[in-house]
PyMOL commands that place a pseudoatom at each C-alpha (Angstrom):
pseudoatom trace, name=CA, resn=MET, resi=1, chain=A, elem=C, hetatm=0, pos=[2.422, 47.543, 24.808]
pseudoatom trace, name=CA, resn=ASN, resi=2, chain=A, elem=C, hetatm=0, pos=[2.741, 43.526, 24.086]
pseudoatom trace, name=CA, resn=PRO, resi=3, chain=A, elem=C, hetatm=0, pos=[4.370, 42.512, 21.174]
pseudoatom trace, name=CA, resn=SER, resi=4, chain=A, elem=C, hetatm=0, pos=[2.588, 42.001, 17.881]
pseudoatom trace, name=CA, resn=VAL, resi=5, chain=A, elem=C, hetatm=0, pos=[3.655, 38.013, 17.178]
pseudoatom trace, name=CA, resn=PRO, resi=6, chain=A, elem=C, hetatm=0, pos=[5.431, 38.063, 13.650]
pseudoatom trace, name=CA, resn=GLN, resi=7, chain=A, elem=C, hetatm=0, pos=[3.096, 36.535, 10.750]
pseudoatom trace, name=CA, resn=SER, resi=8, chain=A, elem=C, hetatm=0, pos=[6.261, 34.804, 9.523]
pseudoatom trace, name=CA, resn=LEU, resi=9, chain=A, elem=C, hetatm=0, pos=[7.028, 33.053, 12.676]
pseudoatom trace, name=CA, resn=TYR, resi=10, chain=A, elem=C, hetatm=0, pos=[3.268, 31.694, 12.886]
pseudoatom trace, name=CA, resn=ASP, resi=11, chain=A, elem=C, hetatm=0, pos=[2.950, 30.958, 9.465]
pseudoatom trace, name=CA, resn=SER, resi=12, chain=A, elem=C, hetatm=0, pos=[5.829, 28.777, 9.826]
pseudoatom trace, name=CA, resn=ILE, resi=13, chain=A, elem=C, hetatm=0, pos=[5.030, 27.243, 13.241]
pseudoatom trace, name=CA, resn=LYS, resi=14, chain=A, elem=C, hetatm=0, pos=[1.849, 26.375, 11.374]
pseudoatom trace, name=CA, resn=GLU, resi=15, chain=A, elem=C, hetatm=0, pos=[2.699, 24.664, 8.304]
pseudoatom trace, name=CA, resn=VAL, resi=16, chain=A, elem=C, hetatm=0, pos=[4.800, 22.378, 10.544]
pseudoatom trace, name=CA, resn=LEU, resi=17, chain=A, elem=C, hetatm=0, pos=[1.546, 21.257, 12.215]
pseudoatom trace, name=CA, resn=GLN, resi=18, chain=A, elem=C, hetatm=0, pos=[-0.079, 21.109, 9.379]
pseudoatom trace, name=CA, resn=GLN, resi=19, chain=A, elem=C, hetatm=0, pos=[2.355, 18.872, 7.945]
pseudoatom trace, name=CA, resn=THR, resi=20, chain=A, elem=C, hetatm=0, pos=[2.127, 16.321, 10.927]
pseudoatom trace, name=CA, resn=ARG, resi=21, chain=A, elem=C, hetatm=0, pos=[-1.036, 16.571, 10.761]
pseudoatom trace, name=CA, resn=ASN, resi=22, chain=A, elem=C, hetatm=0, pos=[-1.451, 15.112, 7.802]
pseudoatom trace, name=CA, resn=ASN, resi=23, chain=A, elem=C, hetatm=0, pos=[1.171, 12.307, 8.140]
pseudoatom trace, name=CA, resn=ALA, resi=24, chain=A, elem=C, hetatm=0, pos=[-1.180, 11.534, 11.232]
pseudoatom trace, name=CA, resn=TYR, resi=25, chain=A, elem=C, hetatm=0, pos=[-3.750, 11.118, 8.563]
pseudoatom trace, name=CA, resn=ARG, resi=26, chain=A, elem=C, hetatm=0, pos=[-1.625, 9.108, 5.770]
pseudoatom trace, name=CA, resn=ALA, resi=27, chain=A, elem=C, hetatm=0, pos=[-0.389, 7.090, 8.163]
pseudoatom trace, name=CA, resn=VAL, resi=28, chain=A, elem=C, hetatm=0, pos=[-2.923, 5.160, 10.083]
pseudoatom trace, name=CA, resn=ASN, resi=29, chain=A, elem=C, hetatm=0, pos=[-4.583, 4.874, 6.247]
pseudoatom trace, name=CA, resn=SER, resi=30, chain=A, elem=C, hetatm=0, pos=[-1.189, 2.957, 5.621]
pseudoatom trace, name=CA, resn=SER, resi=31, chain=A, elem=C, hetatm=0, pos=[-1.304, 0.934, 8.606]
pseudoatom trace, name=CA, resn=MET, resi=32, chain=A, elem=C, hetatm=0, pos=[-4.838, 0.062, 7.295]
pseudoatom trace, name=CA, resn=LEU, resi=33, chain=A, elem=C, hetatm=0, pos=[-3.597, -1.194, 4.168]
pseudoatom trace, name=CA, resn=LEU, resi=34, chain=A, elem=C, hetatm=0, pos=[-0.832, -3.107, 5.488]
pseudoatom trace, name=CA, resn=ALA, resi=35, chain=A, elem=C, hetatm=0, pos=[-2.870, -4.440, 8.173]
pseudoatom trace, name=CA, resn=TYR, resi=36, chain=A, elem=C, hetatm=0, pos=[-5.591, -5.992, 5.874]
pseudoatom trace, name=CA, resn=TRP, resi=37, chain=A, elem=C, hetatm=0, pos=[-3.544, -7.092, 3.203]
pseudoatom trace, name=CA, resn=GLU, resi=38, chain=A, elem=C, hetatm=0, pos=[-1.299, -8.874, 5.535]
pseudoatom trace, name=CA, resn=SER, resi=39, chain=A, elem=C, hetatm=0, pos=[-4.918, -10.450, 7.007]
pseudoatom trace, name=CA, resn=GLY, resi=40, chain=A, elem=C, hetatm=0, pos=[-5.534, -11.341, 3.324]
pseudoatom trace, name=CA, resn=ARG, resi=41, chain=A, elem=C, hetatm=0, pos=[-2.248, -13.025, 2.989]
pseudoatom trace, name=CA, resn=LEU, resi=42, chain=A, elem=C, hetatm=0, pos=[-2.296, -15.018, 5.901]
pseudoatom trace, name=CA, resn=ILE, resi=43, chain=A, elem=C, hetatm=0, pos=[-5.588, -16.202, 4.874]
pseudoatom trace, name=CA, resn=VAL, resi=44, chain=A, elem=C, hetatm=0, pos=[-4.488, -17.221, 1.360]
pseudoatom trace, name=CA, resn=GLU, resi=45, chain=A, elem=C, hetatm=0, pos=[-1.974, -19.446, 2.869]
pseudoatom trace, name=CA, resn=ASP, resi=46, chain=A, elem=C, hetatm=0, pos=[-3.718, -21.348, 5.376]
pseudoatom trace, name=CA, resn=GLU, resi=47, chain=A, elem=C, hetatm=0, pos=[-6.166, -22.498, 2.564]
pseudoatom trace, name=CA, resn=GLN, resi=48, chain=A, elem=C, hetatm=0, pos=[-2.686, -23.105, 0.715]
pseudoatom trace, name=CA, resn=ALA, resi=49, chain=A, elem=C, hetatm=0, pos=[-2.191, -25.601, 3.243]
pseudoatom trace, name=CA, resn=GLY, resi=50, chain=A, elem=C, hetatm=0, pos=[-3.820, -28.397, 1.920]
pseudoatom trace, name=CA, resn=LYS, resi=51, chain=A, elem=C, hetatm=0, pos=[-7.055, -26.896, 3.076]
pseudoatom trace, name=CA, resn=ARG, resi=52, chain=A, elem=C, hetatm=0, pos=[-9.014, -26.136, -0.134]
pseudoatom trace, name=CA, resn=ARG, resi=53, chain=A, elem=C, hetatm=0, pos=[-12.561, -27.511, 0.870]
pseudoatom trace, name=CA, resn=ALA, resi=54, chain=A, elem=C, hetatm=0, pos=[-15.218, -24.801, 0.297]
pseudoatom trace, name=CA, resn=SER, resi=55, chain=A, elem=C, hetatm=0, pos=[-17.066, -25.766, 3.777]
pseudoatom trace, name=CA, resn=TYR, resi=56, chain=A, elem=C, hetatm=0, pos=[-13.741, -25.314, 5.823]
pseudoatom trace, name=CA, resn=GLY, resi=57, chain=A, elem=C, hetatm=0, pos=[-12.476, -22.112, 4.513]
pseudoatom trace, name=CA, resn=LYS, resi=58, chain=A, elem=C, hetatm=0, pos=[-16.365, -21.030, 5.969]
pseudoatom trace, name=CA, resn=ALA, resi=59, chain=A, elem=C, hetatm=0, pos=[-15.827, -22.761, 9.224]
pseudoatom trace, name=CA, resn=VAL, resi=60, chain=A, elem=C, hetatm=0, pos=[-12.397, -21.026, 9.455]
pseudoatom trace, name=CA, resn=ILE, resi=61, chain=A, elem=C, hetatm=0, pos=[-14.012, -18.025, 8.531]
pseudoatom trace, name=CA, resn=LYS, resi=62, chain=A, elem=C, hetatm=0, pos=[-16.569, -17.162, 10.741]
pseudoatom trace, name=CA, resn=GLU, resi=63, chain=A, elem=C, hetatm=0, pos=[-14.127, -18.604, 13.608]
pseudoatom trace, name=CA, resn=LEU, resi=64, chain=A, elem=C, hetatm=0, pos=[-11.901, -16.314, 13.046]
pseudoatom trace, name=CA, resn=SER, resi=65, chain=A, elem=C, hetatm=0, pos=[-14.449, -13.311, 12.559]
pseudoatom trace, name=CA, resn=GLN, resi=66, chain=A, elem=C, hetatm=0, pos=[-15.810, -14.433, 15.748]
pseudoatom trace, name=CA, resn=LYS, resi=67, chain=A, elem=C, hetatm=0, pos=[-12.349, -14.231, 17.567]
pseudoatom trace, name=CA, resn=LEU, resi=68, chain=A, elem=C, hetatm=0, pos=[-11.134, -10.975, 16.166]
pseudoatom trace, name=CA, resn=THR, resi=69, chain=A, elem=C, hetatm=0, pos=[-13.673, -9.020, 16.714]
pseudoatom trace, name=CA, resn=GLY, resi=70, chain=A, elem=C, hetatm=0, pos=[-13.546, -10.165, 20.585]
pseudoatom trace, name=CA, resn=ASP, resi=71, chain=A, elem=C, hetatm=0, pos=[-10.379, -8.352, 20.852]
pseudoatom trace, name=CA, resn=PHE, resi=72, chain=A, elem=C, hetatm=0, pos=[-10.228, -6.286, 18.357]
pseudoatom trace, name=CA, resn=GLY, resi=73, chain=A, elem=C, hetatm=0, pos=[-13.690, -5.156, 17.805]
pseudoatom trace, name=CA, resn=PRO, resi=74, chain=A, elem=C, hetatm=0, pos=[-15.736, -4.183, 14.902]
pseudoatom trace, name=CA, resn=GLY, resi=75, chain=A, elem=C, hetatm=0, pos=[-14.331, -4.484, 11.360]
pseudoatom trace, name=CA, resn=PHE, resi=76, chain=A, elem=C, hetatm=0, pos=[-13.643, -8.109, 11.226]
pseudoatom trace, name=CA, resn=SER, resi=77, chain=A, elem=C, hetatm=0, pos=[-16.909, -9.576, 10.277]
pseudoatom trace, name=CA, resn=GLU, resi=78, chain=A, elem=C, hetatm=0, pos=[-16.604, -12.122, 7.623]
pseudoatom trace, name=CA, resn=PRO, resi=79, chain=A, elem=C, hetatm=0, pos=[-17.674, -10.478, 4.762]
pseudoatom trace, name=CA, resn=ALA, resi=80, chain=A, elem=C, hetatm=0, pos=[-14.991, -7.792, 6.002]
pseudoatom trace, name=CA, resn=LEU, resi=81, chain=A, elem=C, hetatm=0, pos=[-12.482, -10.883, 5.881]
pseudoatom trace, name=CA, resn=ARG, resi=82, chain=A, elem=C, hetatm=0, pos=[-13.297, -12.215, 2.884]
pseudoatom trace, name=CA, resn=SER, resi=83, chain=A, elem=C, hetatm=0, pos=[-12.476, -8.920, 1.064]
pseudoatom trace, name=CA, resn=TYR, resi=84, chain=A, elem=C, hetatm=0, pos=[-9.083, -9.147, 2.802]
pseudoatom trace, name=CA, resn=ARG, resi=85, chain=A, elem=C, hetatm=0, pos=[-8.519, -11.906, 1.236]
pseudoatom trace, name=CA, resn=GLN, resi=86, chain=A, elem=C, hetatm=0, pos=[-10.245, -10.734, -1.704]
pseudoatom trace, name=CA, resn=PHE, resi=87, chain=A, elem=C, hetatm=0, pos=[-7.606, -7.582, -1.568]
pseudoatom trace, name=CA, resn=PHE, resi=88, chain=A, elem=C, hetatm=0, pos=[-4.294, -9.781, -1.284]
pseudoatom trace, name=CA, resn=LEU, resi=89, chain=A, elem=C, hetatm=0, pos=[-5.825, -11.454, -4.296]
pseudoatom trace, name=CA, resn=THR, resi=90, chain=A, elem=C, hetatm=0, pos=[-6.122, -8.582, -6.369]
pseudoatom trace, name=CA, resn=PHE, resi=91, chain=A, elem=C, hetatm=0, pos=[-3.008, -7.132, -5.540]
pseudoatom trace, name=CA, resn=PRO, resi=92, chain=A, elem=C, hetatm=0, pos=[-0.467, -9.957, -4.400]
pseudoatom trace, name=CA, resn=ILE, resi=93, chain=A, elem=C, hetatm=0, pos=[2.836, -7.747, -4.515]
pseudoatom trace, name=CA, resn=ARG, resi=94, chain=A, elem=C, hetatm=0, pos=[2.699, -5.266, -1.197]
pseudoatom trace, name=CA, resn=SER, resi=95, chain=A, elem=C, hetatm=0, pos=[5.013, -2.588, -2.648]
pseudoatom trace, name=CA, resn=ALA, resi=96, chain=A, elem=C, hetatm=0, pos=[2.530, -2.073, -5.707]
pseudoatom trace, name=CA, resn=LEU, resi=97, chain=A, elem=C, hetatm=0, pos=[0.004, -0.716, -3.491]
pseudoatom trace, name=CA, resn=ARG, resi=98, chain=A, elem=C, hetatm=0, pos=[-1.517, 3.121, -3.649]
pseudoatom trace, name=CA, resn=SER, resi=99, chain=A, elem=C, hetatm=0, pos=[-0.494, 5.236, -0.388]
pseudoatom trace, name=CA, resn=GLU, resi=100, chain=A, elem=C, hetatm=0, pos=[-2.670, 7.409, -1.938]
pseudoatom trace, name=CA, resn=LEU, resi=101, chain=A, elem=C, hetatm=0, pos=[-5.731, 5.747, -1.859]
pseudoatom trace, name=CA, resn=THR, resi=102, chain=A, elem=C, hetatm=0, pos=[-8.054, 4.523, 1.160]
pseudoatom trace, name=CA, resn=TRP, resi=103, chain=A, elem=C, hetatm=0, pos=[-8.942, 1.276, 2.058]
pseudoatom trace, name=CA, resn=THR, resi=104, chain=A, elem=C, hetatm=0, pos=[-12.215, 2.222, 1.447]
pseudoatom trace, name=CA, resn=HIS, resi=105, chain=A, elem=C, hetatm=0, pos=[-11.042, 3.338, -2.155]
pseudoatom trace, name=CA, resn=TYR, resi=106, chain=A, elem=C, hetatm=0, pos=[-9.588, -0.117, -2.465]
pseudoatom trace, name=CA, resn=ARG, resi=107, chain=A, elem=C, hetatm=0, pos=[-12.910, -2.040, -1.141]
pseudoatom trace, name=CA, resn=LEU, resi=108, chain=A, elem=C, hetatm=0, pos=[-14.186, -0.371, -3.945]
pseudoatom trace, name=CA, resn=ILE, resi=109, chain=A, elem=C, hetatm=0, pos=[-11.773, -1.226, -6.903]
pseudoatom trace, name=CA, resn=ILE, resi=110, chain=A, elem=C, hetatm=0, pos=[-11.830, -5.295, -6.454]
pseudoatom trace, name=CA, resn=ARG, resi=111, chain=A, elem=C, hetatm=0, pos=[-14.900, -5.620, -7.411]
pseudoatom trace, name=CA, resn=VAL, resi=112, chain=A, elem=C, hetatm=0, pos=[-13.942, -3.961, -10.492]
pseudoatom trace, name=CA, resn=ILE, resi=113, chain=A, elem=C, hetatm=0, pos=[-13.702, -7.574, -12.749]
pseudoatom trace, name=CA, resn=SER, resi=114, chain=A, elem=C, hetatm=0, pos=[-11.742, -6.174, -15.420]
pseudoatom trace, name=CA, resn=ALA, resi=115, chain=A, elem=C, hetatm=0, pos=[-7.864, -6.148, -14.949]
pseudoatom trace, name=CA, resn=ASP, resi=116, chain=A, elem=C, hetatm=0, pos=[-7.882, -2.939, -17.075]
pseudoatom trace, name=CA, resn=ALA, resi=117, chain=A, elem=C, hetatm=0, pos=[-10.001, -0.969, -15.148]
pseudoatom trace, name=CA, resn=ARG, resi=118, chain=A, elem=C, hetatm=0, pos=[-8.813, -1.572, -12.385]
pseudoatom trace, name=CA, resn=ASN, resi=119, chain=A, elem=C, hetatm=0, pos=[-5.453, -0.298, -13.051]
pseudoatom trace, name=CA, resn=TYR, resi=120, chain=A, elem=C, hetatm=0, pos=[-6.773, 2.555, -14.497]
pseudoatom trace, name=CA, resn=TYR, resi=121, chain=A, elem=C, hetatm=0, pos=[-9.059, 3.632, -11.340]
pseudoatom trace, name=CA, resn=ILE, resi=122, chain=A, elem=C, hetatm=0, pos=[-5.812, 3.519, -9.106]
pseudoatom trace, name=CA, resn=LYS, resi=123, chain=A, elem=C, hetatm=0, pos=[-4.151, 5.306, -11.612]
pseudoatom trace, name=CA, resn=GLU, resi=124, chain=A, elem=C, hetatm=0, pos=[-6.315, 8.287, -11.811]
pseudoatom trace, name=CA, resn=ALA, resi=125, chain=A, elem=C, hetatm=0, pos=[-7.726, 8.324, -8.607]
pseudoatom trace, name=CA, resn=ALA, resi=126, chain=A, elem=C, hetatm=0, pos=[-4.351, 8.116, -7.297]
pseudoatom trace, name=CA, resn=ALA, resi=127, chain=A, elem=C, hetatm=0, pos=[-3.273, 11.266, -9.148]
pseudoatom trace, name=CA, resn=GLN, resi=128, chain=A, elem=C, hetatm=0, pos=[-6.026, 12.990, -9.263]
pseudoatom trace, name=CA, resn=GLN, resi=129, chain=A, elem=C, hetatm=0, pos=[-6.798, 12.645, -5.716]
pseudoatom trace, name=CA, resn=TRP, resi=130, chain=A, elem=C, hetatm=0, pos=[-10.209, 11.206, -6.360]
pseudoatom trace, name=CA, resn=LYS, resi=131, chain=A, elem=C, hetatm=0, pos=[-12.137, 11.176, -3.409]
pseudoatom trace, name=CA, resn=VAL, resi=132, chain=A, elem=C, hetatm=0, pos=[-14.502, 7.751, -2.592]
pseudoatom trace, name=CA, resn=ARG, resi=133, chain=A, elem=C, hetatm=0, pos=[-17.891, 9.081, -3.570]
pseudoatom trace, name=CA, resn=THR, resi=134, chain=A, elem=C, hetatm=0, pos=[-15.992, 10.665, -7.264]
pseudoatom trace, name=CA, resn=LEU, resi=135, chain=A, elem=C, hetatm=0, pos=[-14.508, 6.787, -7.615]
pseudoatom trace, name=CA, resn=GLU, resi=136, chain=A, elem=C, hetatm=0, pos=[-17.810, 5.061, -6.813]
pseudoatom trace, name=CA, resn=ARG, resi=137, chain=A, elem=C, hetatm=0, pos=[-19.719, 6.971, -9.393]
pseudoatom trace, name=CA, resn=HIS, resi=138, chain=A, elem=C, hetatm=0, pos=[-17.416, 6.802, -12.013]
pseudoatom trace, name=CA, resn=ILE, resi=139, chain=A, elem=C, hetatm=0, pos=[-17.260, 2.811, -11.609]
pseudoatom trace, name=CA, resn=ASN, resi=140, chain=A, elem=C, hetatm=0, pos=[-21.003, 2.770, -11.520]
pseudoatom trace, name=CA, resn=SER, resi=141, chain=A, elem=C, hetatm=0, pos=[-21.051, 4.508, -14.511]
pseudoatom trace, name=CA, resn=PHE, resi=142, chain=A, elem=C, hetatm=0, pos=[-18.696, 2.469, -16.407]
pseudoatom trace, name=CA, resn=TYR, resi=143, chain=A, elem=C, hetatm=0, pos=[-16.651, 5.875, -16.888]
pseudoatom trace, name=CA, resn=TYR, resi=144, chain=A, elem=C, hetatm=0, pos=[-13.680, 3.412, -18.092]
pseudoatom trace, name=CA, resn=GLU, resi=145, chain=A, elem=C, hetatm=0, pos=[-15.611, 1.715, -20.615]
pseudoatom trace, name=CA, resn=ARG, resi=146, chain=A, elem=C, hetatm=0, pos=[-17.067, 4.731, -21.862]
pseudoatom trace, name=CA, resn=LEU, resi=147, chain=A, elem=C, hetatm=0, pos=[-14.408, 6.739, -22.009]
pseudoatom trace, name=CA, resn=LEU, resi=148, chain=A, elem=C, hetatm=0, pos=[-12.783, 3.453, -24.241]
pseudoatom trace, name=CA, resn=SER, resi=149, chain=A, elem=C, hetatm=0, pos=[-15.851, 3.605, -26.491]
pseudoatom trace, name=CA, resn=SER, resi=150, chain=A, elem=C, hetatm=0, pos=[-16.437, 6.991, -26.782]
pseudoatom trace, name=CA, resn=GLN, resi=151, chain=A, elem=C, hetatm=0, pos=[-15.537, 9.205, -29.418]
pseudoatom trace, name=CA, resn=ASP, resi=152, chain=A, elem=C, hetatm=0, pos=[-16.182, 12.589, -28.173]
pseudoatom trace, name=CA, resn=LYS, resi=153, chain=A, elem=C, hetatm=0, pos=[-13.678, 11.628, -25.112]
pseudoatom trace, name=CA, resn=LYS, resi=154, chain=A, elem=C, hetatm=0, pos=[-13.314, 15.578, -24.059]
pseudoatom trace, name=CA, resn=SER, resi=155, chain=A, elem=C, hetatm=0, pos=[-17.079, 15.879, -23.163]
pseudoatom trace, name=CA, resn=ILE, resi=156, chain=A, elem=C, hetatm=0, pos=[-16.791, 12.666, -20.924]
pseudoatom trace, name=CA, resn=GLN, resi=157, chain=A, elem=C, hetatm=0, pos=[-13.272, 13.312, -19.307]
pseudoatom trace, name=CA, resn=LYS, resi=158, chain=A, elem=C, hetatm=0, pos=[-15.218, 16.589, -17.970]
pseudoatom trace, name=CA, resn=GLU, resi=159, chain=A, elem=C, hetatm=0, pos=[-16.706, 14.268, -15.239]
pseudoatom trace, name=CA, resn=MET, resi=160, chain=A, elem=C, hetatm=0, pos=[-13.254, 13.048, -14.093]
pseudoatom trace, name=CA, resn=THR, resi=161, chain=A, elem=C, hetatm=0, pos=[-13.683, 17.260, -12.427]
pseudoatom trace, name=CA, resn=ALA, resi=162, chain=A, elem=C, hetatm=0, pos=[-13.820, 17.068, -8.568]
pseudoatom trace, name=CA, resn=PRO, resi=163, chain=A, elem=C, hetatm=0, pos=[-12.904, 18.685, -5.937]
pseudoatom trace, name=CA, resn=PRO, resi=164, chain=A, elem=C, hetatm=0, pos=[-9.685, 16.524, -4.834]
pseudoatom trace, name=CA, resn=MET, resi=165, chain=A, elem=C, hetatm=0, pos=[-9.400, 14.136, -1.291]
pseudoatom trace, name=CA, resn=GLN, resi=166, chain=A, elem=C, hetatm=0, pos=[-7.371, 16.123, 1.612]
pseudoatom trace, name=CA, resn=ALA, resi=167, chain=A, elem=C, hetatm=0, pos=[-5.759, 14.339, 4.250]
pseudoatom trace, name=CA, resn=GLN, resi=168, chain=A, elem=C, hetatm=0, pos=[-8.334, 14.855, 6.687]
pseudoatom trace, name=CA, resn=ASP, resi=169, chain=A, elem=C, hetatm=0, pos=[-11.171, 13.034, 4.454]
pseudoatom trace, name=CA, resn=ILE, resi=170, chain=A, elem=C, hetatm=0, pos=[-9.393, 9.840, 5.588]
pseudoatom trace, name=CA, resn=LEU, resi=171, chain=A, elem=C, hetatm=0, pos=[-10.826, 10.781, 8.817]
pseudoatom trace, name=CA, resn=LYS, resi=172, chain=A, elem=C, hetatm=0, pos=[-14.581, 11.088, 7.798]
pseudoatom trace, name=CA, resn=ASP, resi=173, chain=A, elem=C, hetatm=0, pos=[-14.306, 7.518, 6.637]
pseudoatom trace, name=CA, resn=PRO, resi=174, chain=A, elem=C, hetatm=0, pos=[-16.485, 5.127, 9.757]
pseudoatom trace, name=CA, resn=LEU, resi=175, chain=A, elem=C, hetatm=0, pos=[-13.886, 2.653, 8.574]
pseudoatom trace, name=CA, resn=VAL, resi=176, chain=A, elem=C, hetatm=0, pos=[-11.074, 4.283, 10.201]
pseudoatom trace, name=CA, resn=LEU, resi=177, chain=A, elem=C, hetatm=0, pos=[-12.948, 4.898, 13.225]
pseudoatom trace, name=CA, resn=GLU, resi=178, chain=A, elem=C, hetatm=0, pos=[-13.706, 0.874, 13.609]
pseudoatom trace, name=CA, resn=PHE, resi=179, chain=A, elem=C, hetatm=0, pos=[-9.967, 0.338, 12.343]
pseudoatom trace, name=CA, resn=LEU, resi=180, chain=A, elem=C, hetatm=0, pos=[-8.810, 2.230, 15.990]
pseudoatom trace, name=CA, resn=ASN, resi=181, chain=A, elem=C, hetatm=0, pos=[-11.301, 0.954, 17.939]
pseudoatom trace, name=CA, resn=LEU, resi=182, chain=A, elem=C, hetatm=0, pos=[-13.010, 4.370, 18.642]
pseudoatom trace, name=CA, resn=PRO, resi=183, chain=A, elem=C, hetatm=0, pos=[-16.678, 4.808, 18.355]
pseudoatom trace, name=CA, resn=THR, resi=184, chain=A, elem=C, hetatm=0, pos=[-18.486, 5.751, 15.235]
pseudoatom trace, name=CA, resn=ASN, resi=185, chain=A, elem=C, hetatm=0, pos=[-21.316, 7.845, 17.249]
pseudoatom trace, name=CA, resn=ILE, resi=186, chain=A, elem=C, hetatm=0, pos=[-19.173, 10.381, 18.471]
pseudoatom trace, name=CA, resn=ASN, resi=187, chain=A, elem=C, hetatm=0, pos=[-18.187, 13.527, 17.378]
pseudoatom trace, name=CA, resn=TYR, resi=188, chain=A, elem=C, hetatm=0, pos=[-14.536, 13.823, 18.335]
pseudoatom trace, name=CA, resn=LYS, resi=189, chain=A, elem=C, hetatm=0, pos=[-12.566, 16.965, 18.042]
pseudoatom trace, name=CA, resn=GLU, resi=190, chain=A, elem=C, hetatm=0, pos=[-9.476, 16.690, 15.477]
pseudoatom trace, name=CA, resn=LYS, resi=191, chain=A, elem=C, hetatm=0, pos=[-6.791, 16.853, 18.261]
pseudoatom trace, name=CA, resn=ASP, resi=192, chain=A, elem=C, hetatm=0, pos=[-8.632, 13.492, 20.128]
pseudoatom trace, name=CA, resn=LEU, resi=193, chain=A, elem=C, hetatm=0, pos=[-8.750, 11.668, 16.851]
pseudoatom trace, name=CA, resn=GLU, resi=194, chain=A, elem=C, hetatm=0, pos=[-5.106, 12.594, 15.697]
pseudoatom trace, name=CA, resn=ARG, resi=195, chain=A, elem=C, hetatm=0, pos=[-3.887, 11.414, 19.565]
pseudoatom trace, name=CA, resn=ALA, resi=196, chain=A, elem=C, hetatm=0, pos=[-5.709, 7.755, 19.117]
pseudoatom trace, name=CA, resn=ILE, resi=197, chain=A, elem=C, hetatm=0, pos=[-4.035, 7.644, 15.532]
pseudoatom trace, name=CA, resn=ILE, resi=198, chain=A, elem=C, hetatm=0, pos=[-0.663, 8.116, 16.400]
pseudoatom trace, name=CA, resn=SER, resi=199, chain=A, elem=C, hetatm=0, pos=[-0.877, 5.676, 19.695]
pseudoatom trace, name=CA, resn=HIS, resi=200, chain=A, elem=C, hetatm=0, pos=[-2.040, 2.956, 17.528]
pseudoatom trace, name=CA, resn=ILE, resi=201, chain=A, elem=C, hetatm=0, pos=[-0.216, 3.607, 15.215]
pseudoatom trace, name=CA, resn=GLN, resi=202, chain=A, elem=C, hetatm=0, pos=[3.000, 3.353, 17.121]
pseudoatom trace, name=CA, resn=HIS, resi=203, chain=A, elem=C, hetatm=0, pos=[1.744, 0.081, 19.015]
pseudoatom trace, name=CA, resn=PHE, resi=204, chain=A, elem=C, hetatm=0, pos=[1.108, -1.265, 15.033]
pseudoatom trace, name=CA, resn=MET, resi=205, chain=A, elem=C, hetatm=0, pos=[4.552, -0.946, 13.951]
pseudoatom trace, name=CA, resn=LEU, resi=206, chain=A, elem=C, hetatm=0, pos=[6.293, -2.760, 17.651]
pseudoatom trace, name=CA, resn=GLU, resi=207, chain=A, elem=C, hetatm=0, pos=[3.370, -5.337, 16.682]
pseudoatom trace, name=CA, resn=LEU, resi=208, chain=A, elem=C, hetatm=0, pos=[4.988, -6.000, 13.410]
pseudoatom trace, name=CA, resn=GLY, resi=209, chain=A, elem=C, hetatm=0, pos=[8.657, -5.848, 14.905]
pseudoatom trace, name=CA, resn=LYS, resi=210, chain=A, elem=C, hetatm=0, pos=[11.512, -6.615, 12.426]
pseudoatom trace, name=CA, resn=GLY, resi=211, chain=A, elem=C, hetatm=0, pos=[11.465, -4.423, 8.857]
pseudoatom trace, name=CA, resn=PHE, resi=212, chain=A, elem=C, hetatm=0, pos=[9.134, -1.558, 9.608]
pseudoatom trace, name=CA, resn=ALA, resi=213, chain=A, elem=C, hetatm=0, pos=[9.777, 1.576, 10.413]
pseudoatom trace, name=CA, resn=PHE, resi=214, chain=A, elem=C, hetatm=0, pos=[7.596, 4.150, 12.204]
pseudoatom trace, name=CA, resn=ILE, resi=215, chain=A, elem=C, hetatm=0, pos=[9.774, 7.319, 10.946]
pseudoatom trace, name=CA, resn=GLY, resi=216, chain=A, elem=C, hetatm=0, pos=[8.903, 11.160, 12.104]
pseudoatom trace, name=CA, resn=ARG, resi=217, chain=A, elem=C, hetatm=0, pos=[5.601, 9.562, 12.433]
pseudoatom trace, name=CA, resn=GLN, resi=218, chain=A, elem=C, hetatm=0, pos=[5.111, 8.403, 9.258]
pseudoatom trace, name=CA, resn=GLN, resi=219, chain=A, elem=C, hetatm=0, pos=[4.775, 4.750, 8.443]
pseudoatom trace, name=CA, resn=HIS, resi=220, chain=A, elem=C, hetatm=0, pos=[5.049, 3.974, 4.722]
pseudoatom trace, name=CA, resn=ILE, resi=221, chain=A, elem=C, hetatm=0, pos=[4.144, 0.606, 3.088]
for i in range(1, 221): cmd.bond("trace and resi %d" % i, "trace and resi %d" % (i + 1))
show_as sticks, trace
zoom trace
């Protein structure tokens, strides 16, 4: 008679594996935020080196987009590069970035004009683990503005109730596949995505060099 696997052993190993997967999902997200923030910073610093003319900036973005797309694949279109630039200008302090939020979250938030509204959405989206669709719905419905002006805040706050974002949800974002330079029209198995994520992160951290660390398969901003 074959011995049965103790449930406690199975549960312990399952927890370790799940935590490792979650760490990998979050690490690629942190890498994306860092890469796009740094890209925006470099673009802005180039502009501040005495080359502020709009025609020059437009030409630089166009050529930069062509070269980066050739080397790294999709994800570096002219609008994308302008988004990275705006990302840095809107959030100039890197340590203030919230790793709980994805690049897609931030791409929505940088379009919000009011600094107070932006800060609110960042705080709530991180604390409540809003999915991108939830954040987008609140921004488009002027949730923050309605909450400030309403006398019945409880009824409006009920709109905030939504299933929280899971670490695995990061992989459903096509921008993640672009960042990993993986085709977006393929149904990947989870293990294939994990392998691509971890491989990419290790290479990315080596490229960053001194001042950054890849510890326990987690990268922290």
